[in-house]
C-alpha positions, 0 to 999 in steps of 0.5 A: 417734630416728635410734637407734630401728628402725623396725620395733620403732617401728611394733611398739608402735605405740598407736593404736586402728587398731594396739591394740585400746582394750578390751585392749591387744593388737595388730592386726596381724602383724609380717610385715603391716608393709611391707619398706621401712618407714621414717620420712618425719617426725617431731616432739615433740608436747606431749610426745610424738613423733609419726610419719609413716610411709612407708606414711602411718600416724600414731603417736604416743608419749610422750617418757617411755615411749621412754625408759624402761629394760628391764624384765623380768617381776619373776623373776629376782634383778634385781628380788629383795631377797637377803637373810641371816638379820640382815637379819631381826633386827628382825621378819621380813616378818608381817601378822594375817589379818584385817587383810590380809583388810581393807585392800588396802593390806596385802594389796600389801604382803605380797605384795611382800614374797613378790615381792621377799623371797621369803616373808611369815607371816600371822598369826592364819590360823584353825587349821582344817582347808583354810584354807590353800587360803582363803589362797591363793584371795586371790591367785591359783589352787591348784596340785593335784599329786600330793600331792592340792589340800591335803596334812598336814605331820606324823608319819604311819605308812608316809610316801612323803616323808620331810617326813611323819617328825619327822626333820630335814629340810635346807634344800631346795625342793619338788617339783624332780622337776615341769617346771613347778615349782609356784613358790609353797608356802603351810605352815599351823600348826594347831598345834605343841606339840611340842619342836622342829619349827622352821621354817628358809628360806635365800634361794637366790638370795642363795647361788648369787649367793654361789657365782657371787663365790667360785666363777665356775667351779662357777656355770657349772657348776651352770647348764649341767648338767641334773640329774636329779629324779626322784619314785616311789611307787606310784602316781606317777613323775616326772622332771625334768632341769634345773640346779641355778641357772637363770639366763636369756638375761641371765646373770640367777640366774632358778630354784633347784632344791635337794633333794638327797632328789629327786636321780637317778642323773646321767650322763657323763664321769668329768671331768663328774661330778667337776666337777658335785660338786666344784660341788655339794658347794661350793653345798650348804656355802654353803645350810648357813652359819649367816649365811644360815639364817633360824630361825623357830617357826610357832605355831598359826594363822601361815601361811608364804608362801614362792616355791619357785622361790628359797627353800630351807625346812627344819625340825628334828627334834622330839620326839613329846612334843605335836603338829606339824601343819601344812598345805600347799598350792601356788600360783604366781607368775604369779597372785601377780604379776597380783594384785600388779600389779592393787593396784598400779594401784588405789594408783595410781587412789587417788593420783589420785582423792586428788590431786584431794582436794589439790589442785584439790579444794582451791579454791572450790566454785561459789560456796558455803562450803566447798571441793570437798573439803570438800564431797565430804568431808563428803557422804562422810560424811554418807553413812558417818554414815546407814549406807549401804553402801560403794557409795553412801558412795563415789558420794557421795565422788566425785559431783563429781569430774567438775568436774575432768575433761574439756573444761569445769572446774567454773567454767564452770558458774557461767559459764552453760555446763554441764559435765556433771560427772556425766557426765565423772566417772562416765564416769573413775571406771569405769576402775576402779568399777563401776555400782554407784558410777559409776551415782548419780553418772551420776544425782546431776544428774538427781536434783536437777532430779527431786526439784525436780519431784516433791518439795515444798520441795525446791528453796527449800532450795536455796542459791544457787549450787545454783539457779543450777546448776540452770538451767544444767542443765536445770530442773526435770524434765517430768511425763514426765521426772520419770515415767522417772528414777523408772523407771530401777533406779539413781535410788533411789541417785541421791537418796540421793546428791543428798540427801547432795550438797545436805546437804554445805556446812557451814564449820564441819563436823568430816569426815575426810580423804581417806585414811580413805576409802580402804580401802573404794574400794580394796574397791570395785575388786576 
């Protein structure tokens, strides 16, 4: 604690006075803190560090958070898997388009591969015009350039770029003459029946790391020499002066720009130019080493997604004995990283919910013949079997999680104290689900009281335990209360969940496990 600078510690105070509880943004400026700020007292409380400041403010920090190591934005070599071609002998990162769309876990795996290894291929993407844009929009936004929002990679009669010919293209990154450079590229294959035209990738970070190991002086030259990258055609004039290898403030490789077709005239002293070209040639030779070049073929319906700040892509020459037509577009890594982070967050939330089923959910369910988990799983299965919409299946599955949340437990309900589990459960789940899921949960106890008031014979079908909890929860509604409930826009869904709730108490019923419902829940979080 004594080693932590007071301004750093206070600047990271997580309390509601210092940060907006909705978005986490700071509510003060660093200059607002007093000049003589110091820690007046500190103590450990329930795994947290509680600090009293010299100006009277109190802060509380989780000890695990205080002990966390430095993290980054995921863009440097420190957060990547640097690879050589042989590491993909068993196959490249790939997934089926339909499963990618259906299953958030599959989407998480694909985007994670792009972030860690620099690329992934989606198979079975419909080979129709502009479909590559739809792929990009699953994780971010299309970056429009002078080539448009979409460009066709095929032989053109008057090409403004060698990519639009049939000649071989050596490993390179795209658009190095832009600042910022498009950080992601997508290539969607509409047709590839020509002889040749295979695709290639080289991990530019691995090549740069090899250069650093074999020739550290050459590596240093390429990180400090700004290179003029230029592109010109009838309607465009672009230039960016950037090093071939860009490193962050800690010296970690962060970006590679490598495109011999776009390097302009570098100016400098004879010694500087000689040093640069020696380093440039050595680096170029490394990128062409066979062990670094991964070759594969994109077939009709394949879509390659890759990191354009890291991977060099290439193409073999092809004969014009068949059609070869790819459509490409650009996107950006920050949007992919954002989507991936949200998927991780949702996955962690589903893990937490799943732990309730596996942990406390394995205990008895308020005097019934099934466990809490069996009860909720049965309710979800009943809703699913009835053809209910996914949000209602989710509400039926999760309707009783409030027995695990809040100050009062389900046991308290059986001891005569209303734990208001419908409210606490809905409030907890609202972190991840919308009102279409949480409102039926919030109202499902009220729906029980409503049905007991308006439906002859309903109350008589309640189990002994359910009859007992009815009394604790307020008993049947009055006529006025029932009319008000019926007018609520969520009443119909709440009544449906209530009916599945009452049916889901069969000790002999076969029910799916929580994992069965996970993809559906993940999709509802979107």
